[in-house]
N, C-alpha and C positions, 0 to 999 in steps of 0.2 A: 504493500500500500504506500510505502514511502514515508510512513510516520514512525518516529521514534517514541516509544512509550517510556516516558520519564518515570523512574522509580520502580519499574517492573523488571529491569535487567534485559528487556527484549529490545532488539535493534535490527534494522535491516542491513547493517553494514555501512551505511552512509556516515554514521557517527565516527567510526574508526577512520574512514577516509578523510573526514574533516580534521580529526586529531593529527593524523600523519601529515596532512597538508600543512597544518599550522606549525608543527614541529619543523617541517622542511623549510618553511619561510623563515622561521627563527634561526635555523642553522645557517642558511645562506646569509641572512642579515648579520649574524655574528662573525662570519668569515669575512664578508666584504666590509663590514664596519659601517657605521652611520655617521662618519665624519663629514663635516662641511668642507673639508680640504680636498674632496675628490675632484679630479680634473675633468673639464669638458673637452679636453684635447683629443681629437680623433685623427690626428695626423698619421698615426700608424696605419690607418685604413686607406690613406691617400698618399702612398709612398712613391708614386711616380707622377710625372707631369700629366700623363693621360688621365689618371684618376683625379688629379687636382682640377684639371680643366673640365672634366665631366662633372665634378662636384660644383664648380663655378656655374656651369650651364644649368644644372638642376636647381641650384640656389636661385638663380635669376628666374627660372620658370616658376618655382614655388612661390616666390615673392611677387610675381606678376601674373597671377591667375592662370598659370600653366601656359603662358605664351613665351616662346623663346625669343632671344634677341634677334633683330634683323641682320646684324653684322657685328664685327669685332668692336667697332667704335662704340656701339650701343652697350655692349657687354662691359667694356672697360669704363665707360662713363657711369654706368649704373653702380659699379663697385666703388668708384671714386667718390660718389655722392651719397651712398647709402650706408650709414653706420651699422645697421643691423646685418646687412649683407657682408660688410667688412668683418664683423665679429664671427659670423658663420665661416667665412673663408679663412679667418685666422685660426679657428679650431681645426681646420683641415691642413694647417701648416703653411698657409700662403699669406705673405704680407702684401698689402695693397701695392707697394712699390715694386714688387716682384711679379706682378700679374703678367707682364709681357714675357717673362722667362718661362712660364708654364706652357706657352704656346709652341714650344719646340720639343720634339721627341728625343728622349735620351738614347733610344735604340738606334735610330737612323740619323739623328742630328738634323732632321728636316722639320720645317713648320708642319703642324697638324693641319689636316683638312677638317673643317668644322661645318656641320650642317646647321646653318642659321635659319631662323624662321619656322622651326618645328614647333607645333602646338599640341596641347592635350596631355592628359595624364597617361603615361605609358613608359615602358622601358625603352625609350628611343635610342637608336644608334646615333650619337651626336659627334663623337671625336674619332678621327681616323688617322693612322700613320699614312704619310704620303708616299713613302718608298718601301719601308719595311726591311726585313732581313731574310735573305735566302728565299725570295719569292713569296713570303708570307707577311701579312700586315696585321697590326693590332687594330681592333675596333672596340670602342668603349661603349658598353652597355652598363648596366649596374655592376656587372663583373666583366672586365675586358676579355675579348676572345681573339685568338689568332686565326685568320682566315686566308683562303686562297683568293686569287684575282676575281673569280666568278662571284663568290660569296661577298667579297668586298664591294663590287659594283652593285650587287643587290641591296646591301645595307645602305650604301651611299645614295642610291636612287630612291630609297624608301620602299622598295618592293618586298622586303622581308617583313612579315607580320610580327609586330612587336607585342610583348606581353602587356596586358592591361590589368589593372587591379580588379579584383573580384567585386561584384556588387554586394551590398549588405545582405541581400537575400541568399546569395551563394555562400556567404560566410556564416549565416545563422545556423545554429545547431538544429538538426532535424531530430525531433523526438515527439513521440505521441503523447498527447496530453489526455489523461484519463479523467473521466467525470467522477466527482466524489460519490461514494456509495452510501 
């Protein structure tokens, strides 16, 4: 029935699940600590120029109703004039005066090709190596991938179907609700 009978010693098992869950939360909290000195630095996740530029593009889009910059000048101007965006970019390990530096690939030493003007909520391919290494080029999605020439052109032209976030209905748990007896 889903009802715990308090004082009777009878339970449907949910009580134990709740107790174990609570202890798990307490254990994690005690290991991680509850200090206010925790860092918001996420630069370890953006350890390449491609990831930094992808983060910059996504930050622009999130702060502009999921509209991408029309060109490099709009992207740079946005970060120069937006303190919130500068803070987010700083957490990614990019200082505003170094923004031009992240436009170059460390792998091939060439400027990235950037798809400007991309709109909408999705895992868009936004940043591309222009030359690559040994016939393969990196493409920045939420996790960069290395692709051949054919796949590269498909991503660059927008022909590859991008992952879109699930709707609330798709994420909602599916369970049968029983009528009370």
